[in-house]
TORZA-12197 format. One line per 5 residues: number of its first residue (from 1); their letters; for each residue z negated, y, x of C-alpha. Coordinates in Angstrom, 2 decimals. Layout:
N
NUM) A) Z,Y,X | ...
***
This chain:
384
1) MTGSI) -144.02,57.54,87.27 | -140.68,56.21,86.02 | -139.84,53.77,83.23 | -142.10,52.92,80.33 | -145.79,53.55,80.87
6) GVGII) -147.70,50.29,80.48 | -150.83,50.71,78.35 | -153.93,48.56,78.07 | -156.44,49.34,75.31 | -160.08,48.38,75.67
11) GARAE) -161.61,47.93,72.23 | -158.53,47.26,70.10 | -159.34,45.19,67.01 | -156.78,43.78,64.61 | -158.50,44.63,61.35
16) RGWAA) -160.11,48.05,61.85 | -161.24,50.69,64.33 | -159.91,53.89,65.88 | -157.44,52.08,68.13 | -155.80,50.39,65.15
21) AAHIP) -155.82,53.55,63.02 | -154.66,56.08,65.61 | -153.75,54.87,69.10 | -151.52,51.93,68.26 | -149.43,53.72,65.58
26) ALRSL) -149.06,56.64,68.00 | -147.95,54.42,70.88 | -145.53,52.46,68.71 | -143.81,55.71,67.71 | -143.19,56.88,71.29
31) PDYDL) -140.53,55.39,73.60 | -142.43,56.57,76.69 | -145.05,53.84,76.26 | -145.25,50.06,76.15 | -148.48,48.48,74.90
36) RAVST) -149.01,45.54,77.25 | -152.65,44.47,77.03 | -155.74,44.56,74.84 | -159.31,43.50,75.51 | -162.40,42.91,73.40
41) TRQSS) -165.64,41.06,74.11 | -164.36,37.78,72.61 | -161.14,35.93,73.32 | -160.64,35.13,69.64 | -160.69,38.79,68.60
46) ADAAA) -158.53,39.79,71.58 | -155.97,37.12,70.64 | -156.00,38.31,67.03 | -155.36,41.90,68.13 | -152.56,40.83,70.47
51) AAFGV) -150.90,38.85,67.70 | -151.29,41.68,65.17 | -149.85,44.32,67.49 | -147.31,42.23,69.40 | -149.01,42.58,72.77
56) PHAFD) -148.33,40.07,75.58 | -151.77,40.05,77.23 | -155.17,39.52,75.61 | -158.42,39.51,77.59 | -162.03,38.84,76.68
61) NHRDL) -163.31,41.30,79.29 | -162.32,44.73,80.54 | -162.12,43.74,84.20 | -159.05,41.56,83.70 | -157.37,44.34,81.73
66) VECSE) -157.91,47.06,84.33 | -156.70,44.74,87.08 | -153.55,43.72,85.17 | -150.52,44.73,87.23 | -148.54,45.61,84.10
71) VDLVV) -151.07,48.24,82.99 | -150.57,51.79,84.27 | -152.82,53.58,81.77 | -156.18,52.29,80.52 | -157.30,53.56,77.10
76) VTVKV) -161.01,53.36,76.25 | -161.75,53.23,72.50 | -165.21,51.65,72.27 | -168.69,52.99,71.50 | -169.77,55.95,73.59
81) AQHAE) -172.59,54.09,75.34 | -169.98,51.86,77.03 | -167.59,54.62,78.11 | -169.04,55.21,81.58 | -168.90,51.57,82.67
86) LVRAA) -165.34,51.05,81.41 | -163.93,54.34,82.70 | -165.56,53.70,86.06 | -163.95,50.26,86.30 | -160.51,51.61,85.39
91) LEAGK) -160.71,54.38,87.95 | -161.85,52.00,90.66 | -158.80,49.85,89.84 | -156.62,52.90,90.52 | -155.49,53.41,86.93
96) AVYCE) -154.93,56.55,84.91 | -157.45,56.75,82.05 | -157.40,58.10,78.50 | -160.97,58.02,77.17 | -162.03,58.90,73.66
101) WPLGR) -164.48,61.77,73.21 | -167.33,62.01,74.15 | -166.55,61.12,77.74 | -170.10,59.82,78.26 | -173.51,59.71,76.63
106) DVDEA) -174.57,62.91,78.35 | -173.58,65.55,80.86 | -174.70,63.40,83.81 | -172.27,60.60,82.95 | -169.48,63.11,82.30
111) TELTA) -170.14,64.78,85.65 | -170.03,61.48,87.50 | -166.80,60.28,85.86 | -165.03,63.61,86.34 | -166.03,63.75,90.01
116) RATHL) -164.90,60.16,90.53 | -161.49,60.77,88.97 | -161.04,63.93,91.05 | -162.05,62.13,94.24 | -159.58,59.33,93.58
121) GLPTA) -156.83,61.74,92.53 | -156.15,59.89,89.27 | -154.74,61.44,86.08 | -157.06,61.55,83.09 | -156.98,62.42,79.41
126) VGLQA) -159.75,62.78,76.85 | -159.62,62.56,73.06 | -160.17,66.25,72.26 | -156.98,66.11,70.25 | -157.51,69.31,68.26
131) RVAPA) -156.32,71.02,71.45 | -152.84,69.62,70.83 | -152.79,70.06,67.03 | -149.80,72.23,66.09 | -151.76,74.45,63.67
136) INYAR) -154.55,75.02,66.19 | -152.12,75.97,68.96 | -150.27,78.30,66.60 | -153.56,79.97,65.66 | -154.47,80.26,69.33
141) DLIAD) -151.19,81.93,70.18 | -151.47,84.34,67.25 | -154.89,85.41,68.50 | -153.72,85.72,72.11 | -150.70,87.76,71.01
146) GFLGE) -152.86,90.28,69.15 | -152.14,89.26,65.54 | -155.79,89.97,64.67 | -156.23,92.83,67.12 | -159.55,92.59,68.95
151) VLSTT) -161.59,89.65,67.69 | -164.91,90.99,66.41 | -166.61,87.87,65.07 | -166.12,84.30,63.96 | -167.94,82.00,61.56
156) MVVTA) -167.54,78.22,61.42 | -169.19,75.94,58.86 | -168.71,72.18,59.11 | -170.00,69.54,56.71 | -169.84,66.01,58.08
161) MAGTV) -171.52,62.60,58.01 | -172.54,63.05,54.38 | -175.60,61.28,53.00 | -177.87,58.90,54.86 | -176.14,55.60,54.06
166) RDRDL) -174.21,54.24,57.04 | -171.65,51.49,57.26 | -172.86,48.68,59.50 | -170.33,49.60,62.18 | -171.56,53.22,62.24
171) AYMAD) -175.29,52.59,61.90 | -175.73,52.96,65.67 | -175.01,56.68,65.29 | -178.49,57.14,63.84 | -179.86,56.51,67.35
176) KAQGA) -179.48,59.66,69.45 | -179.61,57.63,72.68 | -176.27,56.00,71.82 | -174.50,59.31,72.46 | -172.51,59.48,69.19
181) NLLTV) -173.89,61.83,66.54 | -173.39,65.13,64.75 | -173.95,67.12,67.94 | -171.93,65.12,70.43 | -169.06,64.01,68.19
186) VAGHT) -168.67,66.60,65.43 | -169.93,69.68,67.28 | -168.14,68.46,70.39 | -164.81,68.44,68.56 | -165.22,71.49,66.35
191) VDTLC) -166.91,73.88,68.77 | -164.40,72.79,71.40 | -161.69,73.97,69.01 | -163.46,77.32,68.61 | -163.77,77.79,72.36
196) YCLGE) -160.20,76.61,72.96 | -158.94,79.39,70.70 | -161.45,82.16,71.41 | -163.00,81.43,74.82 | -166.34,80.15,76.09
201) WRELA) -169.87,81.32,75.26 | -171.55,84.12,77.19 | -174.85,83.95,75.29 | -176.11,81.13,73.09 | -179.11,80.43,70.87
206) AVLDN) -179.51,77.18,68.94 | -181.60,75.39,66.36 | -181.39,71.58,65.98 | -183.27,69.61,63.36 | -183.44,66.07,62.00
211) RRPVA) -184.11,66.82,58.33 | -183.52,63.28,57.03 | -185.08,60.91,59.57 | -184.23,57.62,57.83 | -180.79,56.01,57.48
216) TVKQT) -179.80,53.05,55.31 | -177.33,50.33,56.30 | -174.79,50.11,53.47 | -174.22,46.35,53.56 | -177.85,45.23,53.85
221) GEQLP) -180.04,48.07,52.59 | -181.95,48.00,55.88 | -183.85,51.20,56.63 | -183.37,52.57,60.15 | -185.22,55.38,61.90
226) KTSDD) -182.74,58.21,62.54 | -183.36,60.16,65.73 | -180.11,62.15,65.78 | -180.17,65.70,64.40 | -178.40,66.44,61.13
231) QIALL) -178.63,70.26,61.13 | -177.18,72.35,63.96 | -177.09,76.14,63.97 | -175.59,78.20,66.80 | -175.56,81.97,67.26
236) GRLRS) -174.22,83.82,70.23 | -171.64,85.98,71.92 | -168.38,84.77,73.42 | -167.07,86.02,76.74 | -164.70,88.31,74.87
241) GAIAT) -167.70,90.01,73.27 | -167.06,88.50,69.83 | -170.11,87.31,67.88 | -169.97,83.64,66.88 | -171.99,81.68,64.35
246) VHLRG) -171.64,77.94,63.76 | -173.47,75.74,61.25 | -172.94,71.99,61.26 | -174.44,70.39,58.18 | -175.02,66.65,58.14
251) ALERD) -176.71,64.26,55.70 | -175.77,66.36,52.65 | -174.70,64.64,49.45 | -171.25,66.23,49.74 | -168.57,66.60,52.38
256) DGLYW) -166.79,69.97,52.44 | -164.98,69.51,55.72 | -164.13,72.54,57.90 | -164.26,76.25,57.08 | -163.57,78.64,59.95
261) EINGT) -163.07,82.38,59.69 | -161.97,84.68,62.51 | -162.25,88.45,62.00 | -160.41,91.07,64.04 | -159.68,94.78,64.03
266) RGNLW) -156.22,94.19,62.52 | -156.78,91.20,60.25 | -158.50,87.95,59.43 | -157.59,84.30,59.92 | -158.91,81.27,58.04
271) VTAEG) -158.67,77.72,59.40 | -159.61,75.01,56.90 | -159.42,71.25,56.57 | -160.64,68.73,54.03 | -162.25,66.70,56.81
276) PLPGI) -164.65,68.02,59.45 | -162.48,67.37,62.51 | -159.38,69.55,63.01 | -157.93,66.99,65.39 | -157.81,64.37,62.66
281) SPVTL) -157.49,66.11,59.28 | -154.46,68.26,58.46 | -155.27,71.95,59.01 | -154.33,74.85,56.75 | -153.96,78.42,58.05
286) RATQG) -154.25,81.57,55.93 | -154.43,85.20,57.04 | -154.64,88.83,56.05 | -153.33,91.65,58.19 | -153.93,95.37,57.83
291) PNRES) -155.22,96.68,54.48 | -153.87,93.68,52.56 | -156.82,91.90,50.92 | -154.89,88.86,49.71 | -154.81,85.97,52.15
296) LPLPV) -151.39,84.43,52.60 | -150.51,80.99,53.98 | -149.24,80.78,57.55 | -146.74,77.92,57.94 | -146.70,76.46,61.44
301) PEQYT) -143.36,77.02,63.22 | -141.43,73.84,63.99 | -141.56,74.34,67.76 | -145.27,73.52,67.75 | -144.72,69.96,66.55
306) HAPVS) -143.50,67.21,68.86 | -145.04,64.04,67.42 | -142.92,62.04,64.97 | -143.07,63.54,61.48 | -143.59,60.03,60.12
311) LAGSP) -147.17,60.27,61.44 | -147.93,63.64,59.84 | -151.17,63.62,57.88 | -152.44,60.46,59.58 | -155.10,60.06,62.30
316) AFNVA) -152.31,59.04,64.67 | -150.47,62.37,64.53 | -152.44,64.42,67.07 | -153.14,61.32,69.16 | -149.35,61.00,69.49
321) ETYLR) -149.21,64.69,70.47 | -151.76,63.91,73.20 | -149.76,60.91,74.42 | -146.58,63.01,74.57 | -148.29,65.55,76.79
326) LAHDL) -149.86,62.84,78.92 | -146.50,61.15,79.51 | -145.12,64.50,80.64 | -148.12,64.96,82.94 | -147.84,61.50,84.48
331) REGIT) -144.15,61.99,85.25 | -144.26,65.60,86.39 | -147.65,65.68,88.12 | -148.83,68.56,85.93 | -151.63,69.02,83.38
336) TAPTF) -150.98,69.82,79.72 | -153.11,67.19,77.93 | -156.90,67.58,77.62 | -158.54,66.11,80.74 | -161.93,65.00,82.02
341) DDALI) -162.35,68.55,83.39 | -162.08,69.91,79.84 | -164.52,67.27,78.65 | -167.04,68.23,81.33 | -167.00,71.88,80.23
346) RHRML) -167.77,70.76,76.69 | -170.51,68.34,77.80 | -172.13,71.20,79.71 | -172.01,73.28,76.55 | -173.73,70.50,74.59
351) ADIEQ) -176.44,70.35,77.25 | -176.85,74.15,76.94 | -177.22,73.81,73.17 | -179.96,71.22,73.56 | -181.73,73.34,76.18
356) AALTG) -181.56,76.47,74.03 | -182.93,74.56,71.05 | -185.69,72.95,73.10 | -186.93,76.18,74.67 | -186.22,78.51,71.76
361) QRLVK) -184.67,80.90,74.25 | -181.21,82.42,74.30 | -179.15,81.14,77.22 | -177.08,83.72,79.08 | -174.15,82.19,80.94
366) STSGP) -172.49,83.51,84.06 | -169.05,85.00,83.49 | -167.82,83.30,86.65 | -167.03,79.63,87.11 | -165.08,77.45,84.65
371) TDAKH) -163.61,79.67,81.96 | -161.26,79.10,79.11 | -159.04,76.08,78.67 | -155.45,75.96,79.82 | -153.13,78.05,77.72
376) NPGGD) -149.54,77.08,77.12 | -147.95,80.15,75.51 | -145.62,79.44,72.64 | -147.03,75.98,72.07 | -144.20,74.27,73.97
381) GAGS) -146.00,71.12,75.04 | -144.63,67.84,76.33 | -141.35,66.78,74.87 | -139.94,70.29,74.65
***
């Protein structure tokens, strides 16, 4: 693909939303891309978004956007329950697709979409943007290069989705059937980060519980039944042999963000963030090595960062890192950005978690088949 990559965003709104907060600032900062079309479900809101973002084409339905000859890449940024229909339409129109995580409501939808993209030979990307975060890739390389020695164990604690009061736009997340909740969204992102750095699970036991089964709509006070779980506990062994424990805590009256500790024979590494998602919130690294008991900060080397520094600290930063890799992939015919294949591995893990929790049995996974994610030593992603 030569020239600017024409982008069409399904779900862009002028006043709020993930597209406005992350995708559009990222695209505007990168000369590889040209935002050419937006679509919503109403022409008035599509026109407002087009005017706000300086986009030439505004559509009130996704079909016109995916068929637009000026669009090379379709970006899907709507509620999870709509992902499958929209991704399917874009693929059938022969377009490359960047879909936000989760790829679908469940593993069946993810399997179908991944198979369809593979069959059609179309490039894909998925919003597992912690995989391109500079600090996460630096941590991954340190581990791979033996900084910690042999990894013995890891502990991750995540506090997210505090309280039971939901903004009207997020109230749908109380309904497990919608596919966006603590397990699919927060565990999907954070446990993906763990597996990206340390490898996949070999054995897995899980406990899921919905401890606060009523949610309140902030604007109206309406009480909603909550069917999505707000406590998730995982215990198991990774393929490396390391023991892993993960606790995702939702519906608490506080929000501690991310605490992740990795222990090895030569040292320890701490990965922390004020928010729960390492692909959105800035990440801090600290470590000890050898007999030293004092943890020291680990600044991330400059070569790990490719997105414009003007975006640092914003939700757009790692989205821009993803777009940089994707542009490289589209032009070179390679794969460095997270893809539907990566998403499918994570969806299968989520299905394993639910199965382990349902049966109360520890799942033992085969050591053959899909293994760890792509590794790009040295962190030299697109743009280097």
